C-alpha positions in Angstrom: -1.9 192.7 129.6 -2.4 194.8 126.5 -0.6 197.5 124.5 -3.5 198.2 122.1 -4.5 201.7 121.1 -7.9 203.0 120.2 -8.3 205.2 117.1 -11.5 207.2 116.8 -12.5 209.2 113.8 -16.2 209.7 113.7 -19.0 212.1 112.8 -22.6 212.2 113.8 -25.2 214.8 112.9 -28.7 215.4 114.4 -31.1 218.4 114.0 -29.6 220.1 117.1 -26.0 218.8 117.3 -23.0 217.8 115.1 -20.2 215.6 116.4 -17.0 215.5 114.5 -14.1 214.1 116.5 -10.7 212.5 115.8 -8.2 211.3 118.5 -6.2 208.3 119.6 -6.2 206.7 123.0 -3.1 204.6 123.8 -2.9 202.5 126.9 -3.5 204.7 130.0 -6.3 207.2 130.5 -7.4 209.7 127.9 -9.6 212.4 129.4 -12.5 213.9 127.4 -12.8 217.3 129.0 -15.2 220.1 128.2 -18.5 221.8 129.1 -21.9 220.1 129.2 -23.2 219.5 125.7 -19.7 219.3 124.2 -20.3 215.7 122.9 -18.3 213.8 125.5 -20.9 211.2 126.4 -22.1 210.8 122.8 -18.5 210.1 121.8 -18.4 207.2 124.4 -21.7 205.9 123.1 -20.3 205.7 119.5 -17.1 203.9 120.7 -19.1 201.4 122.7 -21.5 200.7 119.8 -24.6 202.1 121.6 -24.8 205.0 119.1 -24.0 204.5 115.4 -22.0 207.3 113.8 -23.0 208.7 110.4 -19.4 208.5 109.1 -15.9 207.6 110.1 -14.1 204.7 111.7 -13.3 203.2 115.1 -10.5 200.7 115.6 -8.8 199.0 118.5 -5.3 197.7 117.8 -6.2 197.7 114.1 -9.3 195.7 114.6 -12.3 197.4 113.0 -15.2 198.1 115.4 -16.9 200.5 113.0 -16.3 201.6 109.5 -18.9 203.5 107.6 -17.3 203.2 104.2 -17.2 199.4 104.2 -20.4 199.1 106.3 -18.6 197.0 108.9 -19.7 197.1 112.5 -18.6 194.8 115.4 -21.5 193.9 117.7 -21.4 195.5 121.1 -21.0 192.2 123.0 -17.9 191.3 121.0 -16.1 194.6 121.7 -15.4 193.7 125.4 -15.9 197.2 126.6 -16.5 198.0 130.2 -18.7 201.1 130.6 -19.2 202.7 134.0 -21.7 205.5 134.4 -22.6 207.9 137.2 -26.0 206.1 137.4 -24.2 202.8 137.9 -26.9 200.5 136.3 -26.5 197.8 138.9 -29.2 195.1 138.6 -31.5 195.7 141.7 -32.7 192.1 141.9 -29.1 190.7 142.0 -26.7 190.5 144.9 -23.4 192.3 144.8 -21.6 189.1 143.7 -24.2 188.3 141.1 -23.8 191.8 139.6 -20.0 191.4 139.4 -20.3 187.9 137.9 -22.8 189.0 135.3 -20.3 190.4 132.8 -18.0 187.4 132.9 -17.9 185.3 129.7 -15.9 182.2 130.8 -16.0 179.7 133.6 -18.7 177.7 135.4 -21.3 179.4 137.7 -19.3 178.5 140.8 -16.0 179.7 139.2 -17.7 183.0 138.3 -19.0 183.4 141.9 -15.5 182.7 143.3 -14.0 185.3 141.0 -16.7 187.8 141.9 -16.0 187.3 145.6 -12.3 187.9 144.9 -13.0 191.0 142.9 -15.2 192.4 145.6 -12.5 191.7 148.2 -10.0 193.5 146.0 -12.3 196.5 145.9 -12.6 196.3 149.7 -16.3 195.5 149.8 -16.5 191.7 150.4 -19.4 192.2 152.8 -21.6 193.3 149.9 -21.4 189.9 148.1 -24.8 188.7 149.4 -26.6 192.0 149.7 -28.8 193.8 147.2 -27.9 197.3 145.7 -30.7 199.1 147.6 -28.7 198.6 150.8 -25.4 200.0 149.3 -24.1 203.5 150.0 -23.1 205.6 147.0 -19.4 204.7 147.5 -20.2 201.0 147.9 -22.4 200.9 144.8 -19.6 202.5 142.8 -17.1 199.9 144.1 -19.4 197.1 143.0 -19.9 198.7 139.6 -16.1 199.0 139.1 -15.6 195.5 140.3 -18.0 194.3 137.6 -16.2 196.3 135.0 -12.8 194.9 136.0 -14.1 191.3 136.2 -15.0 191.5 132.5 -11.3 191.6 131.6 -12.2 194.4 129.2 -10.1 195.5 126.3 -11.3 199.1 126.8 -12.6 200.9 129.9 -15.1 203.8 129.5 -15.8 206.0 132.5 -18.6 208.5 132.2 -18.4 210.8 135.2 -18.7 207.8 137.6 -17.2 209.7 140.6 -19.1 213.0 140.4 -21.7 212.2 143.1 -19.2 210.9 145.7 -17.8 212.8 148.6 -14.1 213.8 148.4 -12.7 211.0 150.6 -14.5 208.1 148.8 -13.7 209.7 145.4 -10.0 209.8 146.0 -10.0 206.2 147.2 -11.8 205.0 144.1 -9.6 207.1 141.8 -6.5 205.4 143.3 -8.1 202.0 142.9 -8.8 202.6 139.2 -5.3 204.0 138.6 -3.7 201.0 140.2 -5.8 198.6 138.2 -5.2 200.4 134.9 -1.4 200.5 135.6 -1.5 196.7 135.9 -3.7 195.9 133.0 -2.3 198.4 130.5 -5.5 198.9 128.4 -6.8 202.1 127.0 -9.4 204.0 129.1 -11.4 207.1 128.4 -12.7 209.3 131.3 -15.4 211.8 130.8 -15.3 214.4 133.5 -15.9 218.1 134.4 -13.5 217.8 137.4 -9.9 218.9 137.0 -8.9 216.8 140.1 -10.2 213.6 138.5 -8.3 214.4 135.3 -5.1 215.1 137.1 -5.2 211.9 139.3 -6.2 209.5 136.5 -5.3 211.1 133.2 -2.3 210.9 131.0 -3.6 213.0 128.1 -6.5 215.3 127.6 -8.7 215.8 124.6 -10.6 219.1 125.0 -14.1 219.1 123.3 -16.3 222.1 122.6 -19.4 222.1 120.5 -18.8 218.5 119.3 -15.3 219.1 118.1 -11.7 218.6 119.4 -10.3 222.0 120.0 -6.9 220.9 121.4 -5.0 217.9 122.9 -2.4 218.0 125.6 -0.7 216.1 128.3 -2.4 216.4 131.7 0.5 218.5 133.0 0.0 220.9 130.1 -3.8 221.0 130.1 -5.6 224.3 130.7 -8.6 223.1 132.8 -9.6 226.6 133.7 -10.5 227.5 130.1 -13.6 225.3 130.0 -17.0 227.0 129.5 
C-alpha cells in the first residue's frame, strides 16, 4: 500500500504543438479531461518515460523520474508504471496467463504463472489463461490487459482511454473493478478520457487541458464536463 504523490511540471515543444502542464496526482484517480489534441496522451507519455520533455521535472514521492535541469532521468523499466491503452498491446503469441505474467519482476516461472492465474480469476476471466488474444472478446481482452497491469504491483497506473471501445455493461463492470483495486492499493492513477461517465465513476479530481495547457483543476463533483470542445 502506498501514499505517494506524483508531481508533474513539464514542457515540450514541437513544430505543431506546445505542451506546458503542471499538476499533482495524489493517491486516487486524477482525470486528464479535454478535447482531442489537448495533450492528454502526450502528458502520459512524458510521465511514463516514453516521451522526453524539453524542460521541467517529474517526481513520485520525491523520487526524481525526470529533471531537465540536472539531466537526470530514471529508466522506464525502473519506474514501475502500468500503462493501459485502448489498443491493449497484448502479445498475440502468448496465452492470457503468459501476458499477465510478463510484467512480473519477481518469483520463479511457476510462481508467476500461479499469480497470473489468480489475477485472471480476480478479473473473472480464469478461462482465458490458456487461450490466445485472437480468441478474446473486447471486454475479455481489456480484463486481461488490466490483470497484467495489476500484476506488476505498479507504483503508478496510467489509463489512456482503455474503456472507450467497450459496450456500456462491460465498461461499467471494468470501471468498478479498477475502482475497487485502486481503493485497496492506494496508488496514484491518471485516467485520460473524453467520457464524463468514466470520470465520475473513477475520478477524484479533474485536470482540464486545452491546447497543451492546464486551464483549470477541480474535484469531480465540481467539474464542468459540458464545457469541453
